[in-house]
Structure formats: C-alpha cells, structure tokens
C-alpha positions as CSV (number, residue, x, y, z in Angstrom):
1,X,0.0,0.0,0.0
2,X,1.2,3.5,-0.8
3,X,2.1,6.2,1.7
4,X,0.4,9.6,2.0
5,X,2.7,12.3,0.8
6,X,0.6,15.4,1.3
7,X,-2.9,16.9,1.8
8,X,-4.4,18.6,-1.2
9,X,-6.2,21.8,-0.1
10,X,-6.6,22.9,3.4
11,X,-7.1,21.1,6.7
12,X,-10.7,20.4,7.7
13,X,-10.6,22.9,10.6
14,X,-9.7,25.7,8.1
15,X,-12.9,24.7,6.1
16,X,-15.1,25.0,9.2
17,X,-15.2,21.4,10.5
18,X,-17.0,21.5,13.8
19,X,-14.6,19.0,15.4
20,X,-11.6,20.5,13.6
21,X,-10.5,17.0,12.6
22,X,-13.2,15.1,10.6
23,X,-14.4,16.2,7.2
24,X,-13.9,15.2,3.5
25,X,-10.3,15.3,2.6
26,X,-8.0,14.6,-0.3
27,X,-4.4,13.3,-0.2
28,X,-1.7,12.6,-2.8
29,X,0.0,9.3,-2.4
30,X,3.7,8.4,-3.0
31,X,2.7,6.3,-6.0
32,X,1.0,9.3,-7.7
33,X,-2.5,8.2,-6.9
34,X,-5.0,10.0,-4.7
35,X,-6.9,9.0,-1.6
36,X,-10.3,10.5,-0.7
37,X,-12.1,10.6,2.6
38,X,-15.8,11.1,1.8
39,X,-19.3,9.9,2.6
40,X,-20.0,6.5,1.2
41,X,-23.0,6.9,-1.1
42,X,-22.5,3.7,-3.1
43,X,-26.0,2.3,-2.2
44,X,-27.8,5.4,-3.4
45,X,-25.8,6.4,-6.5
46,X,-24.7,3.1,-8.0
47,X,-27.9,2.6,-9.9
48,X,-27.5,6.0,-11.4
49,X,-24.1,5.4,-13.0
50,X,-23.9,5.8,-16.7
51,X,-24.0,2.7,-18.8
52,X,-20.2,3.0,-19.5
53,X,-19.3,3.3,-15.8
54,X,-19.0,0.5,-13.2
55,X,-17.3,-0.1,-9.9
56,X,-15.5,-3.2,-8.7
57,X,-16.6,-4.9,-5.5
58,X,-13.7,-3.3,-3.6
59,X,-14.6,0.2,-4.8
60,X,-17.0,2.7,-3.3
61,X,-18.7,5.8,-4.6
62,X,-17.8,8.6,-2.2
63,X,-19.0,12.3,-2.0
64,X,-16.8,15.2,-1.0
65,X,-18.0,18.7,-0.7
66,X,-17.6,21.2,-3.5
67,X,-15.6,23.4,-1.2
68,X,-13.2,20.6,-0.4
69,X,-12.4,20.1,-4.1
70,X,-12.2,23.8,-4.9
71,X,-9.8,24.4,-2.0
72,X,-7.7,21.5,-3.4
73,X,-7.7,22.6,-7.0
74,X,-4.4,24.6,-6.7
75,X,-2.6,21.6,-5.2
76,X,-3.7,19.1,-7.9
77,X,-0.9,18.5,-10.4
78,X,-1.4,19.2,-14.1
79,X,0.2,16.0,-15.1
C-alpha cells in the first residue's frame, strides 16, 4: 500500500469542520494516486451510474463537498 505524501487543499478545521478533525479530505500518495475521505453513497448512487461506468466490488462511490475540491484545486498537479 502506498504512503500519504501530502494533503491537497486545506485542513478540515480551516474549512469550518465543527470538530476540527473530521471532514472530507484529499491526499496525494507516494505512487502518484490520490486518496479521498468522503461519505460512502454507493448504495444510493450506484444505480445512477452511466452505462459505460461501473465499480469493482472493492470500490465505493464517495462524495466530498464542493468546497473541499475547490480548495484542493491549486494543489492538484497538471500531469
């Protein structure tokens, strides 16, 4: 398993997390992939996937807030 290299965007407490620690989050991994902490909505959205999209048994559909992604935009590499 890869290691977390850095957070993309700002820490949850800077986005107004009530606890200051838990909230959607994005991380870049050492292998170049990304890890997402979000709300698991697989059960409610899987039936709405387009015909050319599918998920493997080990995958989940997660939701992060718009603010989380926008705050991370500047940290997402172009390539």
